C-alpha positions in Angstrom: -13.1 11.9 18.8 -16.4 12.3 17.3 -19.3 11.5 19.8 -20.1 7.6 20.1 -23.0 7.8 18.2 -21.0 8.7 15.0 -18.7 5.5 15.3 -21.7 3.4 16.0 -23.7 4.7 12.9 -20.7 4.3 10.7 -20.2 0.7 12.0 -24.2 0.0 11.6 -24.1 0.9 7.9 -21.0 -1.3 7.6 -22.8 -4.3 9.3 -25.8 -3.7 7.0 -24.1 -3.5 3.9 -21.4 -6.4 4.0 -23.7 -9.4 5.0 -22.5 -12.2 7.1 -19.3 -13.4 8.7 -16.8 -11.6 10.7 -15.2 -8.3 9.8 -11.5 -7.9 11.2 -10.0 -4.4 11.4 -6.6 -4.1 12.6 -5.4 -0.9 14.3 -1.7 -0.1 14.2 1.1 -0.7 16.7 4.3 1.1 17.7 7.0 0.6 15.6 10.8 0.6 16.4 13.1 3.1 14.5 16.5 1.8 15.4 15.6 -0.2 18.5 12.5 -1.6 20.0 11.3 1.3 22.5 12.7 4.4 20.1 9.3 4.5 18.0 8.3 6.3 15.1 5.4 8.9 15.4 2.4 6.7 15.8 -0.3 6.9 13.2 -3.2 4.5 13.6 -4.9 2.8 10.6 -7.1 5.1 9.0 -9.9 2.7 8.6 -9.7 1.7 12.2 -9.6 5.3 13.0 -12.8 5.9 11.0 -14.9 3.1 12.6 -13.6 3.7 16.4 -11.9 7.0 16.5 -9.2 5.3 18.9 -5.9 6.7 18.3 -4.3 4.1 20.5 -1.7 1.7 19.4 -2.3 -2.3 19.5 -6.0 -2.7 19.2 -8.2 -5.0 16.8 -11.7 -4.4 16.3 -13.7 -7.6 15.5 -17.3 -7.2 14.3 -19.7 -10.4 14.2 -22.1 -9.7 11.3 -24.6 -12.8 12.4 -24.3 -12.1 15.8 -24.4 -8.4 15.5 -21.6 -7.8 18.2 -18.6 -5.8 18.5 -15.5 -6.7 20.4 -12.6 -4.2 21.0 -9.4 -6.4 21.5 -6.3 -4.7 23.2 -3.9 -4.8 26.5 -4.5 -2.8 29.6 -1.9 -0.8 30.8 0.4 -2.4 33.8 2.0 -0.5 36.7 5.1 -0.9 34.5 3.6 0.9 31.6 2.0 3.9 33.8 5.2 4.5 35.0 6.4 5.9 31.7 3.2 7.1 30.4 1.0 8.3 33.3 -2.6 7.2 33.7 -4.3 6.0 30.8 -7.9 4.9 29.8 -8.6 1.2 30.3 -9.7 -0.9 27.6 -13.0 -0.8 28.8 -13.2 3.0 28.9 -12.0 3.2 25.4 -14.5 0.8 24.2 -17.2 2.9 25.7 -15.9 6.1 24.3 -16.1 4.2 20.8 -19.6 2.9 21.4 -18.5 -0.8 21.3 -20.1 -3.0 23.5 -17.5 -5.2 24.9 -13.8 -5.2 25.4 -11.3 -8.6 25.6 -7.6 -9.1 26.2 -5.9 -9.3 23.2 -4.9 -12.9 23.7 -8.1 -14.1 23.5 -8.5 -12.9 19.8 -5.8 -15.5 18.9 -8.2 -18.2 20.4 -11.2 -17.0 18.7 -9.8 -16.1 15.1 -7.4 -19.5 15.2 -10.8 -21.7 15.7 -12.6 -19.5 12.9 -12.6 -20.6 9.3 -10.6 -18.2 7.1 -13.6 -18.1 4.6 -15.9 -16.4 7.4 -13.3 -13.6 7.6 -13.6 -10.4 5.7 -10.1 -9.0 5.5 -8.6 -5.7 4.2 -5.3 -5.4 2.1 -2.4 -4.9 4.4 0.7 -2.3 4.5 2.4 -3.4 7.6 4.6 -6.4 8.4 2.8 -6.4 11.9 -0.5 -7.2 10.3 0.9 -9.8 7.9 2.6 -11.6 10.9 -1.0 -11.4 12.6 -2.4 -13.3 9.6 0.0 -15.5 9.1 -0.2 -16.6 13.2 -4.2 -16.6 13.0 -4.7 -18.3 9.6 -1.2 -19.6 8.4 -1.5 -17.0 5.3 1.5 -16.1 4.0 2.3 -12.7 2.7 2.3 -13.7 -0.8 -1.5 -15.3 -0.2 -3.1 -12.4 1.6 -4.4 -10.7 -1.6 -6.3 -13.8 -2.5 -8.4 -13.6 0.6 -9.2 -9.8 0.5 -13.1 -9.3 1.0 -14.2 -6.9 -2.2 -17.5 -6.4 -0.4 -15.8 -5.2 2.5 -13.3 -2.9 0.5 -16.1 -1.5 -1.6 -18.6 -0.6 1.4 -15.7 1.0 3.1 -14.8 3.1 0.1 -18.2 4.2 -0.9 -18.8 5.2 2.8 -15.7 7.0 3.5 -15.9 9.1 0.1 -18.5 11.1 1.2 -17.5 13.5 3.9 -20.2 14.3 6.7 -20.3 17.9 8.1 -18.5 17.1 11.0 -15.8 15.7 8.8 -15.8 18.7 6.7 -14.9 20.9 9.7 -11.7 19.0 10.4 -10.9 19.3 7.0 -11.4 22.9 7.2 -9.2 22.7 10.0 -6.7 20.7 8.2 -6.6 23.0 5.2 -6.5 26.2 7.2 -3.4 25.2 9.0 -2.1 23.9 5.7 -2.7 27.8 4.3 -0.7 29.2 7.4 2.3 26.9 6.5 2.4 28.0 3.0 2.0 31.9 4.1 4.7 31.4 6.7 7.1 29.9 3.9 6.2 32.7 1.7 6.7 35.3 4.2 10.1 34.1 5.7 12.0 32.8 2.5 15.2 34.8 2.2 17.9 34.4 -0.6 20.8 32.6 1.2 18.7 30.4 3.3 19.0 26.6 3.2 16.0 24.7 2.1 16.1 22.8 5.6 15.6 26.1 7.6 12.5 27.0 5.6 11.1 23.7 5.9 11.6 23.8 9.7 9.5 26.9 9.7 6.7 25.0 7.6 6.3 22.5 10.0 6.7 24.5 13.1 3.5 26.3 12.1 1.8 22.9 12.0 2.9 21.9 15.3 2.0 25.3 17.2 -1.7 24.5 16.1 -1.7 21.2 17.6 -1.6 19.4 14.2 1.4 17.8 12.3 2.5 17.3 9.1 0.1 14.9 6.8 3.1 13.6 4.7 6.9 14.6 4.5 7.3 18.0 3.4 8.1 18.6 -0.4 10.0 21.9 -0.2 12.7 22.6 -3.0 14.2 24.8 -5.8 14.1 21.6 -8.1 10.7 21.7 -8.5 10.8 19.6 -11.7 11.8 16.5 -9.2 8.0 15.9 -8.2 8.6 14.2 -4.9 11.9 16.0 -3.8 12.5 15.3 0.1 16.3 16.7 -0.2 16.4 19.7 1.5 20.1 20.7 1.5 20.2 23.5 -1.4 21.0 26.9 -0.6 18.3 29.0 -1.9 19.3 31.7 -4.6 18.2 35.2 -5.4 16.4 34.3 -8.7 15.4 30.7 -7.6 11.6 29.7 -7.6 10.5 27.6 -4.4 8.2 24.9 -4.6 6.7 23.9 -1.1 4.0 21.0 -1.3 3.1 20.7 2.5 -0.4 19.7 4.3 -1.3 19.6 7.8 -3.0 16.8 9.7 -5.1 17.5 12.5 -5.1 15.9 15.8 -8.0 13.5 14.7 -6.1 12.4 11.4 -7.6 14.4 8.8 -5.4 15.7 5.8 -4.7 18.9 4.0 -2.7 19.2 0.9 -1.8 22.3 -0.8 1.1 23.7 -3.0 2.5 26.8 -3.7 5.5 28.1 -6.0 7.0 31.5 -5.4 10.0 33.7 -5.8 13.0 33.7 -3.4 13.4 37.4 -4.4 10.7 40.0 -4.6 9.6 39.1 -8.0 9.4 36.2 -10.7 11.5 36.6 -13.6 9.7 37.2 -17.1 10.3 33.5 -17.9 9.0 32.4 -14.2 6.1 34.4 -14.5 5.1 32.8 -17.8 5.4 29.6 -16.9 3.6 30.1 -13.4 0.7 31.8 -15.2 0.2 29.1 -17.5 0.0 26.5 -14.6 -2.5 28.9 -12.7 -4.6 29.1 -15.6 -5.0 25.4 -15.8 -5.8 25.3 -12.1 -8.5 27.8 -12.5 -9.8 26.2 -15.6 -10.0 22.9 -13.9 -11.3 24.1 -10.5 -14.3 26.0 -12.5 -15.8 23.1 -13.9 -15.8 21.1 -10.9 -19.3 20.2 -10.0 -21.3 17.0 -8.9 -21.5 14.7 -12.1 -18.4 15.8 -13.7 -15.7 12.9 -14.2 -12.5 13.9 -12.6 -10.8 12.5 -15.6 -12.1 15.0 -17.9 -11.1 17.8 -15.4 -7.6 16.3 -15.7 -7.9 16.1 -19.5 -9.1 20.1 -19.6 -6.3 21.1 -17.3 -3.5 19.5 -19.7 -5.1 20.9 -22.7 -4.9 24.4 -20.9 -1.1 23.5 -20.6 -0.5 22.7 -24.0 -2.2 26.1 -25.0 0.1 28.0 -22.8 3.2 26.3 -24.1 2.1 26.8 -27.7 2.3 30.5 -27.0 5.9 30.2 -25.6 6.6 28.3 -29.1 7.4 25.1 -26.8 4.8 23.1 -28.4 2.4 23.1 -31.7 -0.7 21.7 -33.2 -3.9 21.3 -31.8 -4.0 21.2 -28.2 -6.7 18.3 -27.7 -5.0 16.3 -30.1 -1.6 16.6 -28.4 -3.1 15.7 -25.3 -4.6 12.1 -26.6 -1.4 11.5 -28.0 0.4 12.2 -24.6 2.6 14.9 -25.9 1.9 16.9 -23.1 3.3 14.3 -20.6 6.8 15.4 -21.2 6.0 18.7 -19.2 3.1 17.2 -16.8 3.9 13.6 -15.8 1.4 13.6 -12.8 -2.3 13.1 -12.3 -4.2 16.5 -11.5 -5.6 15.4 -8.2 -6.6 12.8 -5.7 -9.4 12.0 -3.1 -8.3 13.1 0.2 -9.7 12.4 4.1 -8.1 10.5 6.9 -5.4 9.7 4.2 -3.7 12.5 2.1 -4.2 9.9 -0.9 -7.7 8.7 0.7 -7.9 5.0 0.9 -4.9 4.4 -1.3 -4.2 1.3 0.7 -7.4 -0.1 -0.3 -6.8 -0.1 -3.7 -6.2 2.9 -6.2 -8.7 1.8 -8.9 -11.3 0.9 -6.3 -11.2 4.3 -5.1 -10.3 6.1 -8.4 -11.8 4.0 -11.4 -15.1 2.3 -10.2 -17.3 0.4 -12.7 -16.5 0.8 -16.1 -13.6 3.3 -15.9 -10.3 1.9 -17.1 -7.3 3.4 -16.4 -4.9 4.4 -19.1 -1.7 2.8 -18.8 0.5 5.0 -21.0 3.5 7.2 -19.4 1.9 10.2 -17.7 -1.7 8.9 -17.8 -1.1 6.0 -15.5 -0.4 8.3 -12.5 -3.8 9.8 -12.7 -5.0 8.4 -9.1 -8.8 9.6 -9.8 -11.1 9.4 -12.8 -14.3 8.7 -11.1 -17.7 11.1 -11.0 -17.9 13.5 -8.5 -20.4 13.6 -6.1 -21.6 16.2 -3.2 -19.4 15.5 -0.1 -16.2 14.4 -2.0 -12.9 15.9 -1.2 -10.3 16.5 -4.0 -7.1 18.5 -4.6 -6.5 19.9 -8.0 -2.7 20.6 -8.7 -1.6 21.0 -12.4 2.2 21.6 -13.1 4.8 22.0 -15.4 8.0 19.9 -14.8 11.0 20.4 -17.2 13.1 17.3 -16.5 16.4 17.3 -18.4 17.0 13.9 -18.6 13.4 12.8 -19.8 13.8 16.1 -22.4 17.0 14.5 -23.8 15.3 10.7 -24.2 12.2 12.1 -26.2 14.3 14.3 -28.3 16.8 11.6 -29.1 13.6 9.5 -30.2 11.9 12.7 -32.0 8.9 11.5 -30.0 5.9 13.1 -30.9 7.8 15.9 -32.7 4.7 16.9 -34.6 3.7 18.6 -31.2 6.9 19.4 -29.6 9.4 22.2 -30.6 12.4 20.4 -29.8 14.5 23.4 -30.8 13.2 25.9 -29.1 12.8 23.7 -25.8 16.8 23.4 -25.8 16.5 27.2 -24.3 14.2 25.5 -21.4 15.9 22.6 -20.0 16.7 24.6 -16.9 13.3 26.0 -16.3 12.7 23.8 -13.2 9.0 23.1 -12.0 5.9 25.0 -11.0 2.6 23.6 -9.7 -0.4 24.9 -7.6 -2.6 23.0 -5.3 -5.6 23.6 -3.4 -8.7 21.4 -1.6 -11.9 21.5 -2.3 -15.2 19.7 -1.2 -17.8 19.2 -3.7 -21.3 20.5 -3.2 -24.7 20.4 -4.2 -24.3 22.8 -7.0 -20.3 23.2 -7.6 -17.4 23.2 -4.9 -16.2 25.1 -1.9 -12.4 25.8 -0.9 -11.5 24.3 2.2 -9.7 26.3 4.7 -8.9 30.1 3.7 -7.2 31.5 0.6 -3.3 31.4 0.2 -1.9 34.1 -2.4 -2.0 32.7 -5.5 -1.8 35.0 -8.7 1.5 36.4 -9.4 0.5 40.0 -8.1 -0.5 38.3 -4.8 2.4 36.6 -4.2 4.8 39.3 -5.2 3.2 41.6 -2.9 3.6 39.3 -0.1 7.4 38.9 -1.2 7.9 42.9 -1.0 6.2 43.4 2.1 8.4 40.7 4.0 11.6 40.8 2.1 
């Protein structure tokens, strides 16, 4: 945890901005995998964690904006609990560690909320059934009705506050990105033709665990990089395969990293693999170079897409003006995702509070066309924002076949030449950056990125 003053300061800001009524922040509970006491790994709700630092299950924070009081609700451990867990802090001790003035048993919250008009309570969007059940119990709210009662003022205050990372948060994110870097370097060093993906994935995960971290999201590790979120690990890695690894660490305090590297299983990329990889790398470098305060992240996305088109033109896979091709959406045959996203306590920061609230504030409107709609972030960058940059090229045979049959955007796509490339797979590069007063800073530490750097690692360790 940070110091109690950090969490008090965060809550004071919240109280000043939201106004009147009650702010209800629900922590997460333990969830059974296949029976009640065989639990999934516990992960605290990130908003609750941001305002309390408490990473224990079964707690709720209620802030009375009119009275200026804060109450932590939970349950003190019984001797039956302690037999299994050992000594744990009391509810009063947990409240004190977060600078919260008072603590009460969870049963008291039932009485308080059942006697409180719903219109006085500021609610956040829910993503767990346990929270929906609680809202049904307290207010008679059915799951389908909850969204009508979300507090826009609370959501927007939290988003604007959490978007800007403090120095102590930046240190946590440096740690997360540094562990993530070690995960990727380990994969790059130990991969061997003949291994199974799951063998390599286990080494990546172990690297995070060995540094008192864990994974921030399920690892993507695949020889089929054209499947954007591929969580199948059963393929045997071949001599001429490239391996795409998208993996990030989570620190013990919950802050996330998110890196991607694509590298050969052998000692070198093939000529075709090298060409595609360098197109992605140039797109990445072009977007990173332009990252600074005042720039719309959406414009960085468009720039990266144009650079992808320029590279594909050199390979005779596309034609025409790159800017016009991007405006028409021709690049989305090869790049169906967005350039990146915000990151913090969530790998896609605050996505549960509303992707458009985080990424499209004010008059910014999401483009709902295929490919464009997957851009999570469009907003103007400010110092303290943490973003990922991750362009890619993905050759998806089914998608190529559909577009070719329709002759879609044939003025930009060279379908005859593309027939030779349908098995090209997928490539992406991703790093994490914090926006500074003048530009940006890489979080963590560098991981080999150029063809020469990657091939040097492969030759030294094969």
